[in-house]
C-alpha positions in Angstrom: 0.0 0.2 0.1 2.7 2.6 0.8 4.4 1.7 -2.5 1.3 2.4 -4.5 0.5 5.8 -2.6 4.6 6.7 -2.9 4.3 6.2 -6.9 0.8 8.1 -7.1 2.9 11.3 -5.4 6.5 11.0 -6.6 5.9 9.9 -10.5 3.8 12.8 -11.8 6.5 15.2 -10.4 9.5 13.3 -11.9 7.6 13.1 -15.2 7.3 16.9 -15.3 11.2 17.1 -14.9 12.2 14.7 -17.0 10.4 15.6 -20.4 12.7 15.0 -23.4 13.6 18.4 -24.9 16.5 19.2 -27.6 19.8 19.7 -25.5 21.6 21.6 -28.4 21.2 25.0 -27.4 24.5 26.8 -29.0 23.6 30.0 -30.2 26.1 29.6 -33.2 24.7 26.7 -34.6 21.0 28.2 -34.9 22.7 31.2 -36.5 24.4 29.5 -39.1 24.3 31.4 -42.5 25.5 30.4 -45.7 26.5 32.6 -48.7 24.0 34.0 -51.0 26.1 33.2 -53.9 29.8 31.8 -54.3 32.3 34.5 -54.7 33.7 33.7 -58.0 30.4 32.7 -60.4 31.1 29.9 -62.6 28.0 28.6 -63.8 24.4 28.5 -63.2 21.9 25.7 -62.6 21.9 22.6 -60.3 25.1 20.6 -59.5 26.3 17.7 -61.8 24.7 14.3 -60.5 26.8 12.3 -62.9 29.9 14.4 -63.2 31.7 11.1 -64.5 30.3 11.3 -67.9 32.6 14.2 -69.2 35.4 11.6 -69.4 34.7 9.2 -72.4 37.5 6.6 -71.9 36.0 3.1 -71.2 39.0 2.3 -69.2 38.4 4.6 -66.5 34.6 3.4 -66.2 36.1 -0.1 -65.8 38.4 0.9 -63.0 35.8 3.0 -61.0 33.6 -0.5 -60.9 36.6 -2.5 -59.9 37.3 -0.1 -57.1 33.9 0.0 -55.7 33.8 -3.7 -55.7 37.3 -4.4 -54.4 39.0 -1.4 -52.4 39.4 -2.7 -49.1 39.1 0.4 -47.1 35.7 0.8 -48.8 34.8 -2.7 -48.0 35.9 -1.9 -44.3 33.4 1.1 -44.3 30.3 -1.3 -45.3 31.4 -3.4 -42.4 31.3 -0.2 -40.0 27.7 0.4 -41.2 26.8 -3.0 -40.7 27.9 -2.9 -37.0 26.0 0.3 -36.4 22.8 -1.6 -37.5 23.4 -4.5 -35.5 24.1 -1.8 -32.2 20.7 -0.2 -33.4 19.2 -3.7 -33.0 20.4 -3.9 -29.4 19.2 -0.4 -28.5 15.8 -1.3 -29.9 15.6 -4.7 -27.9 15.5 -2.7 -24.7 12.0 -1.4 -25.4 11.0 -4.8 -25.3 10.2 -7.4 -22.9 12.6 -10.3 -22.4 11.3 -13.6 -22.0 13.7 -16.8 -20.8 13.0 -20.5 -19.8 15.0 -21.9 -16.8 15.1 -25.6 -16.0 16.4 -26.3 -12.5 17.0 -29.7 -11.0 18.5 -30.4 -7.4 19.1 -33.1 -5.1 19.6 -32.6 -1.4 21.0 -35.0 1.7 19.5 -34.0 4.9 21.3 -34.9 8.2 19.4 -37.9 8.6 20.6 -39.0 5.3 17.5 -39.0 3.4 17.7 -37.5 -0.2 15.3 -35.2 -2.0 15.0 -34.5 -5.4 13.4 -31.7 -7.0 12.8 -30.2 -10.6 11.6 -27.1 -11.7 10.7 -25.4 -15.3 10.1 -21.6 -15.2 9.1 -18.9 -17.8 10.5 -15.5 -16.6 9.5 -12.2 -18.4 11.3 -8.9 -17.6 10.3 -5.5 -19.0 11.6 -1.8 -17.9 9.2 0.8 -18.3 10.5 3.6 -20.3 8.5 6.4 -18.8 11.1 9.3 -19.1 12.2 8.1 -22.7 15.3 6.7 -21.7 15.3 3.7 -23.7 14.0 5.9 -26.6 17.0 8.2 -26.5 19.6 5.4 -26.5 17.7 3.7 -29.5 17.7 7.2 -31.0 21.2 7.7 -30.8 22.0 4.2 -32.4 19.4 5.2 -35.3 21.5 8.4 -35.9 24.7 6.6 -35.7 23.6 4.4 -38.8 22.4 7.1 -40.3 26.1 8.9 -40.1 27.9 5.8 -40.8 25.8 5.5 -44.1 26.6 9.0 -45.2 30.0 8.5 -44.0 30.1 5.5 -46.2 28.8 7.5 -49.3 31.2 10.1 -48.9 34.1 7.7 -48.9 32.4 6.0 -52.0 32.9 9.6 -53.8 36.2 10.2 -52.6 37.3 6.8 -54.0 35.7 7.7 -57.4 37.5 10.7 -57.3 41.0 9.2 -56.3 40.6 6.8 -58.8 39.9 9.3 -61.8 42.5 11.6 -60.4 45.3 8.7 -60.1 44.4 7.6 -63.7 45.0 11.0 -65.2 48.0 11.1 -63.0 49.4 8.2 -64.6 48.7 9.6 -68.0 50.4 12.9 -67.1 53.5 11.1 -66.0 53.6 9.1 -69.1 53.2 12.0 -71.2 56.1 13.6 -69.4 58.1 10.6 -69.9 57.3 10.7 -73.6 58.3 14.3 -73.8 61.7 13.6 -71.8 62.5 10.4 -74.6 62.0 13.0 -77.3 64.1 15.5 -75.3 67.0 12.7 -74.9 67.0 12.2 -78.8 67.4 15.7 -79.5 70.0 16.2 -77.1 71.8 13.1 -78.3 71.7 14.2 -81.8 73.3 17.6 -80.8 76.1 15.6 -79.2 76.8 13.8 -82.4 76.6 17.1 -84.3 79.0 19.0 -81.8 81.5 16.1 -81.6 81.7 16.1 -85.5 82.0 19.6 -85.6 84.9 19.4 -82.8 86.6 16.6 -85.0 86.8 19.4 -87.6 87.7 22.1 -85.6 84.7 23.9 -85.8 83.7 23.5 -82.1 85.5 24.0 -78.9 85.9 21.1 -76.0 83.8 23.1 -74.0 80.6 22.5 -76.2 81.3 18.7 -76.2 81.6 18.6 -72.5 78.3 20.7 -72.2 76.9 18.6 -74.5 77.8 15.4 -73.1 76.8 16.5 -69.5 73.5 17.6 -71.0 72.7 14.2 -72.1 73.9 12.5 -68.8 71.3 14.7 -67.2 68.3 13.9 -69.5 69.5 10.4 -68.9 68.8 10.6 -65.2 65.6 12.5 -65.6 64.2 9.7 -67.9 65.1 7.1 -65.4 63.6 9.0 -62.4 60.4 9.6 -64.4 60.1 5.8 -65.5 60.4 5.1 -61.5 57.7 7.9 -61.2 55.2 6.2 -63.7 55.5 2.6 -62.1 54.7 4.3 -58.9 51.7 5.9 -60.0 50.3 2.7 -61.5 50.9 0.7 -58.4 48.8 3.4 -56.3 46.2 3.0 -59.1 46.0 -0.9 -59.0 46.0 -0.6 -55.2 42.7 1.5 -55.4 41.1 -1.0 -57.6 41.9 -3.8 -55.0 44.3 -5.3 -57.5 47.9 -6.2 -56.6 50.3 -3.5 -57.1 52.4 -5.1 -59.9 53.3 -1.8 -61.8 51.8 -3.5 -65.1 48.3 -1.9 -65.5 48.4 -0.6 -69.2 47.4 3.1 -69.3 47.1 4.6 -72.8 45.0 7.9 -73.1 45.7 11.5 -73.9 45.0 14.4 -71.3 41.8 16.3 -72.2 41.8 20.0 -71.7 38.8 20.8 -69.7 37.8 24.3 -70.3 33.9 24.3 -70.0 32.0 25.6 -67.1 30.2 23.8 -64.6 26.7 24.6 -62.4 27.8 25.2 -58.7 24.3 25.5 -57.5 23.1 27.4 -54.4 25.9 27.2 -51.6 22.9 26.6 -48.8 22.1 23.1 -50.5 25.7 22.1 -49.8 24.6 21.3 -46.4 22.1 18.7 -47.3 23.8 17.6 -50.6 27.2 16.6 -49.1 27.5 13.5 -47.6 30.4 14.3 -45.2 28.5 17.2 -44.0 25.3 14.9 -43.4 27.3 12.5 -41.6 28.7 15.3 -38.9 25.3 16.7 -38.4 24.0 13.0 -38.0 26.9 12.5 -35.5 25.9 15.9 -33.6 22.3 14.7 -33.4 23.4 11.5 -31.9 25.3 13.1 -29.3 22.6 15.2 -28.3 20.6 11.8 -27.8 23.4 10.6 -25.5 23.3 13.6 -23.2 19.6 13.0 -22.7 20.2 9.5 -22.0 23.0 10.3 -19.7 20.6 13.2 -18.2 17.7 10.5 -17.5 20.1 7.9 -16.2 19.8 9.8 -13.1 16.0 9.2 -12.6 14.3 6.2 -11.4 13.7 3.0 -13.3 10.6 0.8 -13.1 11.0 -2.7 -13.8 8.3 -5.6 -14.2 8.9 -9.2 -14.1 6.6 -12.5 -14.1 7.2 -15.8 -13.4 5.3 -18.7 -14.7 6.2 -22.3 -13.8 5.9 -25.9 -12.3 8.0 -27.8 -9.9 8.1 -31.5 -8.1 10.0 -34.3 -7.0 9.8 -36.2 -10.4 10.9 -34.8 -13.6 7.9 -35.1 -15.1 6.2 -32.5 -12.5 8.3 -29.6 -14.2 6.1 -30.2 -17.2 2.9 -30.6 -15.3 1.3 -27.0 -15.9 -2.0 -28.1 -14.4 -0.4 -27.2 -10.9 1.9 -24.5 -12.2 2.1 -21.0 -10.3 3.0 -17.6 -11.3 4.0 -14.7 -9.8 3.8 -10.6 -10.9 6.6 -8.2 -9.5 7.1 -4.4 -9.8 9.7 -2.5 -8.4 11.5 0.9 -8.5 15.2 2.0 -8.1 16.5 5.2 -8.1 20.2 6.2 -7.5 21.0 8.0 -4.0 24.8 8.0 -3.8 27.3 6.9 -6.4 30.1 9.7 -5.8 29.1 11.9 -8.6 29.6 9.1 -11.1 26.4 10.0 -13.1 26.6 13.6 -12.9 30.2 13.2 -14.1 28.9 11.3 -17.2 26.1 13.6 -17.7 28.7 16.3 -17.8 31.0 14.3 -20.1 28.3 13.8 -22.7 27.5 17.6 -22.3 31.2 18.3 -23.4 31.4 15.6 -25.9 28.2 17.6 -27.4 30.0 20.9 -27.3 33.0 19.0 -29.0 30.8 17.7 -31.7 29.1 21.2 -32.5 32.5 22.8 -33.0 33.5 19.7 -35.1 30.3 20.3 -37.5 31.0 24.1 -37.8 34.5 23.5 -38.6 33.5 20.9 -41.3 31.1 23.3 -42.7 33.5 26.4 -43.0 35.9 23.8 -44.7 33.6 22.6 -47.1 33.0 26.1 -47.9 36.3 27.0 -48.4 37.0 24.0 -50.3 34.3 25.1 -52.9 35.8 28.7 -52.9 39.3 27.6 -53.5 38.3 25.2 -56.7 36.5 27.9 -58.5 39.3 30.3 -57.8 42.1 27.5 -58.7 40.5 26.7 -61.9 40.2 30.6 -63.1 43.7 30.6 -62.4 44.6 27.4 -63.9 42.9 28.3 -67.3 44.9 31.5 -67.4 47.9 29.7 -66.7 47.2 27.7 -69.6 46.6 30.1 -71.9 49.8 31.9 -71.3 52.1 28.8 -71.1 50.7 27.7 -74.6 51.8 31.3 -75.9 55.1 30.5 -74.0 55.8 27.5 -75.5 55.3 28.5 -79.3 57.7 31.0 -78.6 60.2 28.9 -76.9 60.1 26.5 -79.5 60.9 29.1 -82.3 63.7 30.4 -80.2 65.1 26.7 -79.7 65.0 26.1 -83.4 66.4 29.5 -84.3 69.3 29.5 -81.7 70.5 26.2 -82.9 71.0 27.4 -86.5 72.6 30.6 -85.3 75.0 28.3 -83.4 75.9 26.3 -86.6 76.6 29.5 -88.1 79.0 30.7 -85.3 76.5 33.5 -84.2 75.7 32.3 -80.6 77.5 30.1 -78.2 76.3 26.6 -77.2 75.0 27.8 -73.9 72.6 30.3 -75.8 71.2 26.8 -77.4 71.0 25.0 -74.0 69.1 27.9 -72.4 66.6 27.8 -75.4 66.1 24.1 -75.4 65.6 24.0 -71.8 62.9 26.9 -71.9 61.2 25.1 -74.8 61.3 21.8 -72.8 60.1 23.5 -69.5 57.1 25.1 -71.5 56.0 22.1 -72.9 56.3 20.2 -69.5 54.3 22.9 -67.6 51.4 22.4 -70.2 51.2 19.0 -69.9 51.1 19.5 -65.9 48.7 22.5 -65.9 45.9 19.7 -68.1 46.4 17.6 -65.4 45.9 20.2 -62.7 43.1 21.3 -64.5 41.4 17.9 -64.3 42.4 17.2 -60.8 41.2 20.5 -59.4 37.8 20.0 -61.7 37.5 16.7 -60.1 38.2 17.9 -56.6 35.5 20.9 -57.3 33.0 18.4 -57.8 33.4 16.7 -55.0 33.5 19.8 -52.8 30.4 20.6 -54.4 28.8 17.3 -53.2 27.9 16.0 -56.6 27.2 12.3 -57.3 29.3 10.6 -59.9 26.3 8.6 -61.3 23.0 9.6 -62.4 20.7 7.1 -61.7 22.1 3.9 -60.2 22.8 4.0 -56.5 26.2 2.7 -55.0 25.6 -1.1 -55.1 26.0 -2.2 -51.5 23.1 -3.3 -49.4 22.8 -3.0 -45.7 19.2 -4.3 -45.2 
């Protein structure tokens, strides 16, 4: 009777004090403002949801498919999502009663050397009332962790595809540079033959021969270094697609010149479009639920248990439910003294929530900065390419003219070497800028949260 009276008086007051409200209270979170437009307008319209289609080589599509199927880091991320889903099942099970069966047998000897045997079979049911929403908060936290994991997996998928495309073009760039070095080496070798022939005829000095030989050795060393770079980049690409890094992958393609504009979309949509930002937001909400759970841990728990079963001296009596009995027990328990353990856990959850808030804001600012930097860099690269193209044409004319004048004795061989170096540097720079334009374009699509495929979602079933 006392227990019933106490519950009638105490429970309404506790319920009023334990109603679940959002615990995210930071002013700067509620005042997040995204810019109305990007500083450097580059295009209008929606962000591309199929940016991969601008590259037409079948090999790059095949490599992307291999990476999505075999990349070990992506496969590991999928197991993280599966683990989070199982944790959701565990948390959700606390909202349901538990039912168990217990079978006991015992044999006792009394002081008079008499033996007694008993057998019992009992069904037990336990259930905790979720009056304060504590168990619901735990389930909400687990559910948000699943959503964060799936968004994080999606972002890793985007990152992987971008890495494969960038790495593939990086291999093409390094092989193109290797071809340029091979042509350069042929020119230097031809120059050496001409200079040595002229030296034998008394037309050139020994200094010119030494300079030509030095230049040949330098170019041979550069070519060897470039060959190693090509193999290293091929191995990195092979690792991305989940294959053994043999360095034998054949890549034969040309670097395209990306000079078209892309649609940037509205900056505010970046918050809901980019998977990394969505993952960070879900993690913040999950920590908010964790704080609510830690807060409600300090309030009473009400448990109900029921038993039903039979017992007797014979084994068959345990299954004779005609004489079975039952019991129903309810109880309330509340923490009174725990040396500040629960209060410290709640404060720890509050501090971690503050940390998640700052992490989300930092990732948000980084996301905006990545887009702005990508736009600025692309504009700069386009200018660099145009100016370098002009420099290359002039350098090639100067290279041809300097060697002709050297053969006529009008200039020294050092002038020829300088002209050849300027011509080679200009050609090499054009190749590098083309690759930088591609790399920056892919990274800009990634920063905008654009998908690489339009119709099909990433093939991975977590259900």
